[in-house]
C-alpha positions as CSV (number, residue, x, y, z in Angstrom):
1,X,-69.9,93.3,98.0
2,X,-72.2,95.9,96.4
3,X,-70.3,95.3,93.0
4,X,-70.5,91.8,93.2
5,X,-74.3,92.5,93.8
6,X,-74.5,95.0,91.3
7,X,-73.1,92.3,88.6
8,X,-76.3,90.0,89.5
9,X,-78.6,93.1,88.3
10,X,-80.0,93.4,84.9
11,X,-78.4,96.3,82.9
12,X,-79.7,99.0,80.5
13,X,-79.1,96.6,77.5
14,X,-80.5,93.2,79.5
15,X,-83.8,95.3,80.3
16,X,-84.0,96.8,76.9
17,X,-84.4,93.3,75.3
18,X,-86.6,91.9,77.7
19,X,-88.8,94.8,77.4
20,X,-88.8,94.5,73.2
21,X,-89.5,90.8,73.7
22,X,-92.1,90.6,75.8
23,X,-94.3,93.7,73.9
24,X,-93.5,91.5,70.6
25,X,-95.9,88.6,71.0
26,X,-99.0,87.3,68.9
27,X,-100.4,91.1,68.7
28,X,-98.7,91.7,65.2
29,X,-99.7,88.6,63.5
30,X,-103.0,89.3,62.1
31,X,-102.6,93.1,62.0
32,X,-101.1,93.1,58.4
33,X,-104.3,91.7,57.0
34,X,-106.2,93.8,59.0
35,X,-104.5,97.0,58.2
36,X,-104.7,96.2,54.5
37,X,-108.0,97.2,55.1
38,X,-107.1,100.4,55.7
39,X,-104.2,101.0,53.3
40,X,-100.6,101.3,53.5
41,X,-101.5,104.7,54.7
42,X,-102.0,103.0,57.9
43,X,-98.0,103.4,58.1
44,X,-99.2,106.8,59.6
45,X,-101.0,105.3,62.2
46,X,-98.4,103.3,63.3
47,X,-95.9,106.6,64.1
48,X,-98.6,108.2,65.9
49,X,-99.3,104.9,67.8
50,X,-95.4,104.3,68.3
51,X,-95.3,108.3,69.6
52,X,-98.3,107.2,71.9
53,X,-97.1,104.1,72.9
54,X,-93.5,105.8,74.2
55,X,-95.4,108.1,76.5
56,X,-97.2,105.1,77.8
57,X,-94.4,103.0,78.5
58,X,-92.8,106.3,80.4
59,X,-95.6,106.6,82.3
60,X,-95.7,103.6,83.5
61,X,-92.2,103.0,84.3
62,X,-92.6,106.2,86.3
63,X,-95.3,104.8,88.2
64,X,-93.6,101.1,88.8
65,X,-90.6,103.1,90.2
66,X,-92.2,105.5,92.8
67,X,-95.3,103.2,93.7
68,X,-94.0,101.0,96.4
69,X,-97.1,98.7,96.9
70,X,-98.2,96.0,94.9
71,X,-101.1,95.9,92.6
72,X,-99.4,97.0,89.4
73,X,-101.9,99.3,87.7
74,X,-104.7,99.0,90.1
75,X,-102.6,100.2,92.9
76,X,-101.4,103.5,90.5
77,X,-105.4,104.3,90.1
78,X,-106.0,103.8,93.6
79,X,-103.3,106.9,94.3
80,X,-105.4,109.2,92.6
81,X,-109.2,108.0,92.5
82,X,-109.4,105.8,96.0
83,X,-110.3,102.3,96.7
84,X,-113.2,101.7,94.0
85,X,-110.6,102.7,90.8
86,X,-108.5,99.9,92.3
87,X,-111.7,97.3,91.9
88,X,-112.6,99.2,88.6
89,X,-108.8,98.8,87.2
90,X,-108.5,95.3,88.3
91,X,-111.9,94.3,86.7
92,X,-111.7,95.8,83.4
93,X,-108.1,94.8,82.8
94,X,-109.4,91.4,83.9
95,X,-112.2,91.8,81.0
96,X,-109.8,92.8,78.7
97,X,-107.5,89.8,79.4
98,X,-110.5,87.8,78.6
99,X,-111.4,89.5,75.5
100,X,-107.6,89.5,74.4
101,X,-107.4,85.6,74.8
102,X,-110.3,85.1,72.5
103,X,-108.7,87.4,70.3
104,X,-105.6,85.5,70.4
105,X,-107.4,82.1,69.7
106,X,-108.9,83.4,66.5
107,X,-105.6,84.6,65.5
108,X,-104.1,81.1,66.1
109,X,-107.3,79.6,64.3
110,X,-106.5,81.6,61.5
111,X,-102.7,80.5,61.0
112,X,-104.1,76.9,61.3
113,X,-106.4,77.4,58.3
114,X,-104.1,76.6,55.5
115,X,-103.6,73.2,57.2
116,X,-107.3,72.5,57.8
117,X,-109.6,74.2,55.2
118,X,-112.6,72.7,56.6
119,X,-112.5,75.4,59.1
120,X,-113.9,77.8,57.0
121,X,-117.7,77.6,58.5
122,X,-118.2,80.0,61.2
123,X,-119.5,76.7,63.6
124,X,-116.3,75.1,62.9
125,X,-114.4,78.3,63.7
126,X,-116.1,78.5,66.8
127,X,-114.9,75.1,67.6
128,X,-111.7,75.7,66.7
129,X,-111.9,78.9,69.1
130,X,-112.7,77.0,71.7
131,X,-110.5,73.8,71.5
132,X,-107.7,76.3,71.4
133,X,-108.4,78.0,74.7
134,X,-109.2,75.0,76.5
135,X,-105.9,73.3,75.4
136,X,-103.9,76.2,76.5
137,X,-106.3,76.5,79.9
138,X,-105.5,73.0,80.8
139,X,-101.7,73.2,80.0
140,X,-101.8,76.0,82.7
141,X,-102.7,73.8,85.2
142,X,-98.9,72.6,85.9
143,X,-97.9,75.6,87.1
144,X,-96.0,78.9,86.7
145,X,-92.6,77.4,86.1
146,X,-94.0,75.2,83.2
147,X,-96.0,78.0,81.8
148,X,-93.2,80.6,81.8
149,X,-90.4,78.0,79.9
150,X,-93.2,77.7,77.4
151,X,-93.7,80.9,76.9
152,X,-90.0,82.2,76.9
153,X,-89.4,79.7,74.3
154,X,-92.6,79.8,71.6
155,X,-92.4,83.5,71.4
156,X,-89.5,83.3,69.0
157,X,-91.7,82.0,66.6
158,X,-93.3,85.0,65.8
159,X,-90.4,87.5,66.7
160,X,-87.8,85.6,64.6
161,X,-90.1,85.4,61.1
162,X,-90.9,89.7,62.0
163,X,-87.8,90.8,62.5
164,X,-86.2,88.6,59.9
165,X,-89.0,90.0,57.4
166,X,-88.6,93.9,58.7
167,X,-84.8,93.1,57.4
168,X,-84.6,90.6,54.3
169,X,-88.0,91.5,53.1
170,X,-87.0,95.0,51.0
171,X,-85.2,92.8,48.7
172,X,-88.6,91.7,47.5
173,X,-90.4,95.4,48.3
174,X,-92.0,96.7,45.2
175,X,-92.8,100.5,45.1
176,X,-95.2,100.6,42.9
177,X,-97.6,98.0,45.0
178,X,-97.0,99.6,48.1
179,X,-98.4,103.2,46.3
180,X,-101.2,101.0,45.0
181,X,-102.1,100.3,48.3
182,X,-101.6,103.4,49.8
183,X,-105.5,104.5,50.1
184,X,-107.8,102.3,48.4
185,X,-110.7,103.6,49.9
186,X,-110.1,107.3,49.2
187,X,-110.7,108.2,52.6
188,X,-109.1,111.4,54.2
189,X,-106.1,111.3,56.0
190,X,-107.6,111.8,59.5
191,X,-110.3,109.3,59.0
192,X,-107.5,106.7,57.5
193,X,-105.3,107.3,60.6
194,X,-107.9,107.1,62.9
195,X,-109.0,103.6,61.4
196,X,-105.7,102.2,62.0
197,X,-105.1,103.6,65.6
198,X,-106.9,101.1,67.6
199,X,-105.3,98.3,65.4
200,X,-101.7,99.4,65.7
201,X,-102.3,100.3,69.7
202,X,-103.4,96.5,70.0
203,X,-99.8,95.5,69.1
204,X,-98.6,97.2,71.8
205,X,-101.2,96.2,74.7
206,X,-98.7,94.8,77.7
207,X,-96.9,97.7,77.8
208,X,-98.0,98.2,81.3
209,X,-95.7,95.5,82.6
210,X,-92.5,97.0,80.8
211,X,-91.8,98.4,84.0
212,X,-92.3,95.5,86.5
213,X,-88.8,94.3,86.5
214,X,-87.3,97.5,88.4
215,X,-86.3,95.5,91.9
216,X,-83.7,93.4,89.5
217,X,-82.4,96.1,87.7
218,X,-79.1,98.4,88.2
219,X,-80.1,101.9,88.8
220,X,-83.8,101.5,88.4
221,X,-84.5,105.2,88.6
222,X,-82.4,105.8,85.6
223,X,-82.5,102.8,83.6
224,X,-86.2,101.6,83.7
225,X,-87.4,104.5,81.8
226,X,-84.6,104.3,79.3
227,X,-85.2,100.6,78.5
228,X,-88.7,101.0,78.3
229,X,-88.5,104.3,75.6
230,X,-85.7,102.0,74.0
231,X,-87.6,98.8,73.9
232,X,-90.7,100.2,72.7
233,X,-88.9,102.0,70.2
234,X,-87.3,98.9,68.9
235,X,-90.6,97.2,69.0
236,X,-92.2,100.1,66.8
237,X,-89.4,99.9,64.3
238,X,-89.9,96.2,63.8
239,X,-93.6,96.9,63.6
240,X,-93.6,99.3,60.8
241,X,-90.7,98.1,58.8
242,X,-92.4,94.6,58.9
243,X,-95.8,95.6,58.1
244,X,-94.7,97.9,55.4
245,X,-92.9,96.0,53.5
246,X,-95.4,93.3,53.5
247,X,-97.6,96.0,52.0
248,X,-95.2,96.1,49.0
249,X,-95.0,92.6,48.2
250,X,-98.3,91.4,48.7
251,X,-101.2,93.0,46.2
252,X,-103.2,94.9,49.2
253,X,-106.9,93.1,48.1
254,X,-105.0,89.5,48.3
255,X,-103.6,91.1,51.8
256,X,-106.7,91.7,53.4
257,X,-108.1,88.6,52.6
258,X,-105.6,86.5,54.2
259,X,-106.0,84.7,57.4
260,X,-102.1,83.9,57.6
261,X,-100.6,87.5,56.6
262,X,-96.8,86.3,57.1
263,X,-97.0,82.9,55.6
264,X,-98.4,84.3,53.2
265,X,-95.6,86.6,52.4
266,X,-92.8,84.1,53.2
267,X,-94.1,81.7,50.6
268,X,-94.1,84.6,48.2
269,X,-90.6,85.6,49.2
270,X,-89.3,81.9,48.9
271,X,-92.0,79.1,48.3
272,X,-94.8,77.6,49.8
273,X,-93.1,75.3,52.4
274,X,-91.2,78.3,53.9
275,X,-94.7,79.8,54.2
276,X,-96.1,76.9,56.0
277,X,-92.9,76.6,58.2
278,X,-93.6,80.3,59.0
279,X,-97.2,79.6,59.6
280,X,-96.2,76.9,61.6
281,X,-94.1,78.7,63.8
282,X,-96.8,81.3,64.2
283,X,-99.2,78.7,65.6
284,X,-96.9,77.7,68.1
285,X,-96.2,81.2,69.0
286,X,-100.0,82.1,69.6
287,X,-100.6,79.0,71.7
288,X,-97.5,80.2,73.9
289,X,-98.8,83.7,74.1
290,X,-102.1,82.1,74.9
291,X,-100.8,80.5,77.5
292,X,-98.9,83.3,79.1
293,X,-102.0,85.5,78.9
294,X,-104.5,83.0,80.1
295,X,-101.8,82.6,83.1
296,X,-101.6,86.3,83.6
297,X,-105.4,87.2,84.0
298,X,-105.4,84.0,86.5
299,X,-102.9,85.9,88.5
300,X,-104.7,89.0,88.2
301,X,-108.1,87.5,89.5
302,X,-106.2,85.9,92.3
303,X,-104.7,89.1,93.5
304,X,-108.0,91.0,93.5
305,X,-109.6,88.2,95.4
306,X,-106.9,88.3,97.9
307,X,-107.3,91.8,98.3
308,X,-111.4,91.1,98.6
309,X,-111.9,92.7,95.9
310,X,-112.9,89.3,93.8
311,X,-115.2,86.3,95.0
312,X,-112.9,84.1,97.2
313,X,-113.1,81.4,94.5
314,X,-110.6,83.2,92.4
315,X,-108.2,82.8,95.2
316,X,-108.2,78.8,95.7
317,X,-105.2,77.1,94.4
318,X,-104.1,73.6,93.6
319,X,-100.9,72.0,94.4
320,X,-99.1,73.6,91.8
321,X,-100.3,77.1,93.5
322,X,-102.7,77.3,90.4
323,X,-106.2,79.0,91.0
324,X,-107.9,76.2,88.7
325,X,-111.5,77.2,90.1
326,X,-110.5,80.8,88.9
327,X,-109.4,79.8,85.4
328,X,-112.3,77.4,84.6
329,X,-114.7,80.5,85.2
330,X,-112.4,82.4,83.0
331,X,-112.3,79.9,80.2
332,X,-116.8,80.2,80.9
333,X,-116.4,83.6,80.0
334,X,-113.9,83.2,77.0
335,X,-116.3,80.6,75.5
336,X,-119.3,83.1,76.0
337,X,-117.6,85.6,73.9
338,X,-116.6,83.3,71.2
339,X,-120.3,82.9,70.4
340,X,-121.4,86.2,70.9
341,X,-118.8,87.2,68.2
342,X,-119.3,84.5,65.7
343,X,-118.7,85.8,62.1
344,X,-118.5,84.4,59.1
345,X,-115.3,86.2,58.6
346,X,-112.1,85.1,60.8
347,X,-110.9,88.8,60.3
348,X,-114.2,90.7,61.2
349,X,-114.2,88.6,64.5
350,X,-110.7,89.6,65.1
351,X,-111.3,93.3,64.3
352,X,-114.2,93.4,66.8
353,X,-112.5,91.6,69.5
354,X,-109.6,94.3,69.0
355,X,-111.8,97.1,69.2
356,X,-113.3,95.9,72.4
357,X,-110.4,95.0,74.0
358,X,-108.6,98.1,73.3
359,X,-111.4,100.3,74.3
360,X,-111.7,98.4,77.6
361,X,-108.0,98.6,78.1
362,X,-108.0,102.1,78.0
363,X,-110.1,102.1,81.4
364,X,-107.4,101.3,83.6
365,X,-104.9,102.5,81.7
366,X,-106.2,106.2,81.9
367,X,-107.0,105.7,85.7
368,X,-103.7,104.4,86.6
369,X,-101.6,107.3,84.6
370,X,-103.9,110.0,86.1
371,X,-102.1,108.9,89.3
372,X,-98.5,109.6,88.4
373,X,-98.9,113.1,89.4
374,X,-99.9,112.1,93.0
375,X,-96.9,109.3,93.2
376,X,-94.5,112.3,92.0
377,X,-95.6,114.5,94.9
378,X,-95.5,111.8,97.3
379,X,-91.7,110.8,96.5
380,X,-91.1,114.6,96.6
381,X,-89.0,115.0,93.3
382,X,-87.6,117.9,92.2
383,X,-89.2,120.7,90.2
384,X,-88.0,119.4,86.4
385,X,-89.0,115.6,87.1
386,X,-92.7,116.9,88.1
387,X,-92.8,119.0,84.9
388,X,-91.4,116.1,83.0
389,X,-93.2,113.4,84.2
390,X,-96.5,115.3,84.2
391,X,-96.0,116.4,80.9
392,X,-95.5,112.8,79.3
393,X,-98.2,111.6,81.5
394,X,-100.7,114.0,80.4
395,X,-99.8,113.4,76.8
396,X,-100.4,109.7,77.3
397,X,-103.5,110.2,79.0
398,X,-104.8,112.2,75.7
399,X,-103.6,109.4,73.4
400,X,-105.4,106.9,75.1
401,X,-108.5,109.0,75.1
402,X,-107.9,109.4,71.3
403,X,-107.3,105.2,71.5
404,X,-111.2,105.2,72.6
405,X,-112.5,107.2,70.2
406,X,-110.5,105.1,67.6
407,X,-112.1,102.0,68.7
408,X,-115.4,103.1,66.8
409,X,-118.9,103.0,68.0
410,X,-119.6,99.6,68.6
411,X,-116.8,98.7,70.9
412,X,-117.1,102.0,72.8
413,X,-120.8,101.3,73.5
414,X,-120.2,97.4,74.6
415,X,-117.2,98.3,76.7
416,X,-118.8,101.1,78.6
417,X,-121.8,98.8,79.2
418,X,-119.2,96.1,80.3
419,X,-117.4,99.0,82.4
420,X,-120.5,100.4,83.9
421,X,-121.5,96.4,85.0
422,X,-118.5,96.5,87.4
423,X,-119.9,99.4,89.5
424,X,-122.6,96.9,90.4
425,X,-120.2,94.8,91.7
426,X,-118.2,97.1,93.7
427,X,-121.5,98.5,95.1
428,X,-121.5,94.7,96.9
429,X,-118.1,94.8,97.9
430,X,-118.4,98.7,99.6
431,X,-121.5,97.6,101.3
432,X,-119.9,94.3,102.5
433,X,-116.5,96.3,103.8
434,X,-119.0,99.2,105.3
435,X,-119.6,99.2,109.1
436,X,-123.0,100.0,110.4
437,X,-123.0,103.5,112.0
438,X,-123.8,103.6,115.9
439,X,-127.1,105.0,116.4
440,X,-127.5,107.9,118.8
441,X,-129.4,106.8,122.3
């Protein structure tokens, strides 16, 4: 009987593949152009980020294994910091996903531009981004099953080209082209690495969901952390290989100006038709990824509303169980953000959104990962387990703080204001839940 049950659960290999695929979404598709502005020296940023991401992934896997209540990162944060951190984690994660959705829409538009050159003006770019956001939002109204099926299929539109490039691209790799791109601005190594940290960290956002499948896994205490480490490591290898090889094929100045870098490199390797196919596949992957993130954020806000931490309107659903009203509020926030970040240059707009999203996301990361020590104590783990968990968790938090620094002054300034606004909202929630003290007679 037990063996039969075990066969229905996911093993280490299956979970490792799932973790890697979930991580390798649309976050990578604009990065070669953004990283080209730093230079090929950004390979060092990938290495630092890969190590930091593995620490973060391991920490979240442990939190997920030992926290028995719902709420994800917000629940982990509450373990150490109390109820207000549950709200702030939910609020900042929600804001981060709003920003991320706009950034993905900008990425998508960048890959559409080769087919529609007239999208080159700031206003046309804005209209295009809004159209993509509206399309993916409305497509979510059909429910979770449809969204899941579309996202699971479309994600391969970017995974296959990126993974393929990291393997076959070396036949076209020119070491001299790579060396010419190494440090185009002659910056110090430390400055160059820091400049690339926020960019590379963006590709790993979503890592917090890696340990969310523990109930469906054989021996989760052992297999979930291992799968998270192996899956994150595999994704890191593909990221490093694909961005490294592209910098040895396309001259740095041309790559830095491209809004569809993976389409560009396949055009160089084969012909424009193949490049157009890859570009179109990336557009489809972006649409699917945006569908998934829009739906995820709607569920984040609905869960917070169910807990009484967000307004009740976010919890209202249609017949398909979709929180349409909450989605429309999210869409309005996304359009407002798109207006605020209008730029003559798509890559500049993408980079500004990316830095802001990374900073905002580090808030719930740090709050939740610092809850690991509490969870380890509550579950009475051995001294060895506690030392390993606490050490890796501390390294993950320190790396996240470094990620905040790497986002730059503008992102930290704007992100701090957005975070502090959340405390105003929480003040009303805390007041609502506070019962008046009985007056002494």
